[in-house]
N, C-alpha and C positions, 0 to 999 in steps of 0.2 A: 549411513550418509543420507541426509535429508534431500529429497528431490524437489526442485523448483518447478512450478507449472511451465509448460512450453512457452506461453505467451510472455512470461517474465524473462525467460532466457532469451527469447527473440528480441524483446525490448532492450535488454542489456547489450546484446550483440550489436544492434543497430546504433545504440547510443555510443558504444565504443568506436564503431566504424566512423560515425559522424565526427567524433572528437579527433580521430586520427586524420580524417579528410580535411579538417579545418586547421591542421598543423599545430595542434596545441601541445605537442611534445608528449603524447600519451605513450608510455612504455608498454610493451606487450606484458600481459599478466604473468607474473612469476610466483604468485602466491596461491596457495590452496587452503581452504578452511580445514582446521583440525576437527577432531571428533566433538568438540564442544559447540560447534555451530558457527553461523556466519556473523559473528560480532567482531568489531574492530580488534578487540583484545584476543580473539581466537585465531588470528592468522599466524601461520607458522613462520613466515618471513615478513619483512617490511612490506606493507601493502602498496601496490601501485595504484594509479587512478582507477583502473578497472576493478580492483578489489574494493576500493572505497565506495564505488558505485553500488556494489552489492551490500556492503556494510551500512550504507547510508539510507537504506530503505526504511520507510515508515513502518513502525510496529506499535500502534497506539490504541488505547481504549478510550471511549468517550466518558466524560464526566459531565453529567447533566446535559447530554445531547451535543457536546462539542468535542471534537477530536483534534489534537494538536500534532501536526506532522512536520512542523518546522519548514525545512527547505526541500523535503522529499517529493519526488515526482512519481513515485510508485511505492507499492508495499501492501500492507494489510492493516485493517482497523476494525474495531467493533463499535456498535452503537448499543448502548445499554437499554434495558427493558423499559426505562422511563420514556424512551422515544417511540414506543409502540403506538401506532396510529397517528404519529406526528411527524417530526422532521429530525434529522441528524445533520450537523454541520461539520465539515472537515476543513480545517485551516492549513494551508501550505502556501508558501511564497512561490512555489512552482506553478500555481494555478493563475492563469491570466484570462482576460475576457475573450481571447481568441484561442484558448486551449482546446485540444481534442482530448476528451476524457472518456475512459472506459471504467466500468464498475462491474464486478462479478460477485454475487453472493457466494460464500464458501464456508463450509463447516471445517475445512482442513487447516485453517489458520490458528486454531485454538492453542496449539503448543507454542507457536511463535508469539502469540498475544497473551499467553498465560491465563486464558479463560476457557470455559467450556462453551463452545459456540452452539447456537441454536441449530439443530439438525433438521428442522421442519421449516419449509418455506413460509415466510410471513404471508398472511392472507389479507384480502380486502384492499390491496394497493389500488388507490383510486386515480392515480395520475402517473406520469412518467417517474421512474426511479430517480433520475437526476433532474431535480426540480429547477435548479438555477445555479449559475456560477458567476462570480465576479473576481476581480484581481484579489488573490489571497484566500479565497474560500469557495466551497461548493456545498450545496444544500441537497440532501437526499430525502425523498419522500419515503416514509416507512409504513409498511402494512402492519397488521396486528400480529404480535408474537408475545410469548410469555416465558418465564423461567430462566432463559439464557440469552445473552446478547446476540444480536445478529452480526455476523462477521462478513467482511468483504475484502476482495483484492481489488486494487485500482492502479491505474496508470494515467499520467498526464503527458501529453506531447504538445 
């Protein structure tokens, strides 16, 4: 069974509690992922909203420095080696100009992303990691790295 980082579990629990508090009719989760992983097709019973929150996480790799996360407010992504010493843009409709955003480099998302993540921290970062964000996207400042993509976990609130 794959373990999720504590901060993603906390984020999911808070999200679920807020949905219940807002009386959106969220049913208690009655589904558990089977051995194939947390994809929508892998749930052993009909997913509830709580299950869809897990299944809807971004798992995307950049193509020429742009990552497409659709409507996801959390998940993992990678920035390809072409972004070394440059920038990487993550697009998601969950991002707004007033969003609180966290980003954490991780080598542990490789299996989720189907890539071999860089296991050495990028070097020479000359500014803040999160360079800017607007409605629909955020821009990350990348240090120098080679051979493998730089992988990240993220969340938007």
